[in-house]
N, C-alpha and C positions, 0 to 999 in steps of 0.2 A: 691049168696054165696061169699064171699069175700074169694080172694085166699090166703095160707099161705107167697104167694110170694109178698106179698101188704100191709100184715097186720103187726097191732102198735108192736106187738111183737115181730115179725120175725125182723122189723126195728131197735127196743131196742137191740135184741140180735147180732144184727150183728154190731150195731154202738160202743156196747160192745164191744165186739172181735176186730175191726178193734182201740178202742183206746187202745188200750196194749199197752206195754210199745214192748213188744217182738215183736209184729207187726212191730209199728212205724222203730226198731231197724231195720228188716228184711228188711223193704221197703227203709230205707237209707241205708242200704247196696249192694243193686242189683240197678247197674249202669241205666240198664233200665227206674227206675222208678224216674233217676234225672232228672230236668228240664236241657231240650235241651237248648243249649247256645242261640238260637236265639231268644226261648221264656224265657229264664231269662232277655235276653238284652230287649226285647219288654217289661217285666213287668217293669223289674228295671227303665224304660222310665216312664212307664204310672206312677209309685208313684213320680216320679217328676211331674206329670202335665204334660206329654209331648203327644200329641194330644186330650188333654182337649179343646173343644171349648172355646173361648175368653169370652162369654157372661157369661160361668160359672164363671169365676175369677172374672170379670165385669160386672155383672146385667145388670148396667146404668153407662153410661156415666158421670154422674154425680160424680158415685163414685170415676170416676179419671179424675180429670177436665189437661186441658192444666197446662204446667208448678206446678208440683206436684208430691208428692211424697207419696208412702202409705208404711207401712210396717207392717207384718201379718204374723201371726202364720199359720201352716198346721197340722188339726185334723191326727192322723194317724190312728181313727178309720174311716174318711173319707175315706181318701186313701188304706185302707186294705180292704174298702167294694169296692171299684171301682175295685179292685184287681180281687176279688169274684164274680164280673160282669163279668169282663172277664174271667174266670176261669169256668164259671157255664154253657158257650154254651156248646149245646150238651148235658149236664147231664141230663137222661130222667128216669133211672133209682133209688131204695134204694143204690143199691149196688154200683153205682158212687156214688152218694152223701155220703156213707159212706167212699170209699176211698179216696173223697176230704176232709171229716175229718181227716181222717189218720194223711194226708200226710201235712194238713194245715201247723200245727208247724215246718215243715221242708223249706216249700214254703217260709214262713213268716221269716226264719232264709237267709237262700241264698237270699231274695228281699234285706235285711237290706244288705248286703256285698252288691249285684249288684250295691243299689243306689250310694254308693263311689265309682265306677267304671266308670260309664256311661259316667262322661268327661273326665276320664281320657284317656278311649276309643276314643272318640269323637274327641280327642286330638292330636291323635296319638301316645300314649306313653302305655308305659308297668304297669298294676295296680301290686301294690304289693301283696305277696304271702296272708297276711292277712289285714284287716282293721279295724277301729274303731267301738266300738257297735254303733250300733243304737242310737240319740237321740234324742230332741226334736229337729223339723225342722219349720224356721221361712224363710220367705222373703221381698223384696221387690219390689216394682211395682213402675217405674219412669218411666212421659209423659212430655218428653221436648224436646226442638229445641237441644240441648247436646247430643242426643242422637243419630239423624239422623249428625249434625255435626260433631261429634268427633267421631267414631265407634270404636276407641279403649280405650274407658276407659277404665280405671280397676277399680276395685270394691275391697275391703278389710274388713274383718265382723273384731272383735275383742270380747276376754270376756274378762275382766278384767282391761285391758293395749292394749296398740298399739306395743308389745312387741310379736317378731316371736314365742315364744312359745302360746302365748295365742292368735294366729289367726286360725280362726276359718276353716274348709272344704266348698271350694264358691262347693256346688254340681252342680248346672245349671247356668249359664249365657247367655239367651239368648234375641234378638232382638225380640217381638212379629209384630212389626207395626216398620216403620221408627223411630218413635219417640217414641216408649215405648222402655221399659227396663224391664225384669223381672229376677231376682235373688232369687237362694234360697239357704240356710244357713245349714250346721249341728249345732245345736244347739242355742242359744239365745244369739246375739252378745249384747253387752253394745256401743259399736262404731262400728259405719261405714263409711268409706271413699270413697269416689268417688273422682276418680281422671285424670286431666288430659292424654291423652297418652303420654309417655314418648319415644316414638320413633323419637324424633327430639326436638330443640327449636326453637322460632322465636325473633322476635324483635318487642319491642313494649312500649307502654306504661297508663300508667293508667289512670282511669276516674275518678276527684273530686269529693269531696261531695255533691257539687251541678247539677253533670252531666253535665255538661254544658262546665267544664273546664277539662283538663289533665294534668297529672304531674310524675314525674319519681322518682322512688326510687332511691338514688344515692348506689354506689355500689364500694367496695375497690376493686384496681387494681394490689395491689400487699399486698407481706407478709403475714403472718397465716391468716391472714382476709377475703384471697383473694376471691372473687365470692358470699362474702356473704354480705350484705343490712346493711349501717349503723346503722339502727338501731335495728338489730334481736336480738331477747332477748340471744340467746345461741352462742355469738361469740369465736371459740377460744382464743380470745384474746383481752377483753375486755376494753376499752377506758381508762382513767385515769378520765376524765371528758367529761361527756355527751356533744353529739356533737348539735350544733347551728341549723342544718336544717339536716333533714333525706331527705327530699325529693326538689325537685325543679320544677317549673309550667315549662308547656312544651307550646311555642308558638305557633301559629298556622297562617293559613296565611288568610290574608283579605278577600279574595274572596269568600275563602273553609273554614271555621271553622272544619272541618275534618280532615285534611291535615295538617299536622306537618312541620314549618316553622325550616326547617335541620337547615339552616346557622345558625341560632339565637339563635337555642339550643345550637350547638358547639361553642358559643362564652358562654353563661353563662354558662354552666358548670365548665371553671376553676375555677372561683373564690367561685363556688357551694363549689366543690370538698375541697376548703381550708375551707371554711366554717363551713367543717361535718367533719373536722380531717383528710381526706384523703391524701392529699397531703400536703405539707410545702409551694411549690411555685407555683405558678398558669402556668409558663411556662413548672414546670418538666410533663406537661401532654403532652407536644407538643415540646419535644427535638430536632425535626429535621428542628422547626421553633423559635424559641427561641425569645424573648419581644414581644410575640404575644398574642391575646386575645381567642385563640383556642384550638383547641382537635383534637388529634392524629385520622383517623379513626379505627385503632386497638380498644383502650379506649372509643371510642363515640360507638361501637362497643358492649365492656363490660357492659358500664352502660345502656343499650337498652337488653340487654340480659333480654327473658320470659320464666322462665321453670314454667314444670308442677305446676297446682293450685290442693289445694286438700279441698274439701268442705267435714267436718264432719259432724255426726250424733251422737250424744251423750246423754242418759238418765241423764235427768237433776233433779232426785229427786222422793219425792213421790209426786202423786198429789193432788191437792185441797181436803178438805172434802166433797165438794158440789160435785167433781165430780170423787171418785175414779176409774172409769173407764178408767179415763185417763190419760195415758202415755206421762208422757213433756218429749222433748224433744230438747236438743241444737244444734243449729244449728252456725259452727262455721267456718271460710275461713281458713285455713293454707297455707302459702308460703312457699314451699320447696325450702331452699338456697343451691347451688351448687356451687362448684369451675370449672373453666376450666382452663387446662393449656396444655401444647405444650409438648409429650411424644418423640417426632421426630424431629430434627434440619434439615433440608433441605437443601443441600447444590448443587452447580452447577455438573455436569456433567463434566469429561474427556474426553478426547480426546478419550480414551481406552472404555469409557461406550458408547460414540454416535456411534463409531462404532460398537460394541457389537450390540448395537439395530439396527442399519439398518443392519447388517450383519441375522439378525434376522428376 
């Protein structure tokens, strides 16, 4: 004989009662029925795929080969079922299932907000009181040597343009392996930028088109264009005439073609800077040694500064008719020009300064 506690009629009656608005309001107003903070945090991370085995995300290595990048959508139905599965542990009676049905809407709303707070908590910051409503989620998986070589990579996503107001929220950014980077964005971006870390600057040259030679982009050293490349498209003060050249070939050692011949480069730069319109006189770059074809150490350093590069991935229009499922992506490399200047002029210490330092 079927017990009334397990009958279908009883379950439908209980389910209808717990689904009533009045019951839901009572559940929400009762603090004991709210999700505990540790549970909110754990379920919010689960929404962002924390703890999900990597084999579930990339079941075959061929889907993410070396030196590749993949963009994807996240199906919220899938992540919601993931949360349901986690909350189903220990449910055995119809009352518990009915209770879950009643509070499901409240749980989803809490987690919609919590997924925006997870990264803020991990960064040790205070999350805002309210966050934006849940939107579509997209992501990026990148497998490359640059992930391990530059741990401080910056990833930014935009919808519409690269203006700050169009920047999307980065919900998660983690290295799943030494060479694998996972990023999850709120909403669907049209532009994704991957930038070198900005913690510092370095000296270097660029590879030529044949990848066997090297070249150096000439840079303005004074005036309103100081710090910008000669051929930059957005100079503060564009020249009246196009320069004769904006790069110079870099000499290398005969014994080792991967070692720069710095003395020869310093001798070639003055005339190249004249040809580019950076200076009027080749002797102007070495004021301490007039009449020579050399360049001062400071000006040589300015020419060899290498600022962070930015790799941009951008939608490139509609897919071809024979592949409507194919998303076209345009890849461009953007050089971020910058100006370096000294804000404080150091002076020799006076005798009083030296005495104060010794006494301290």
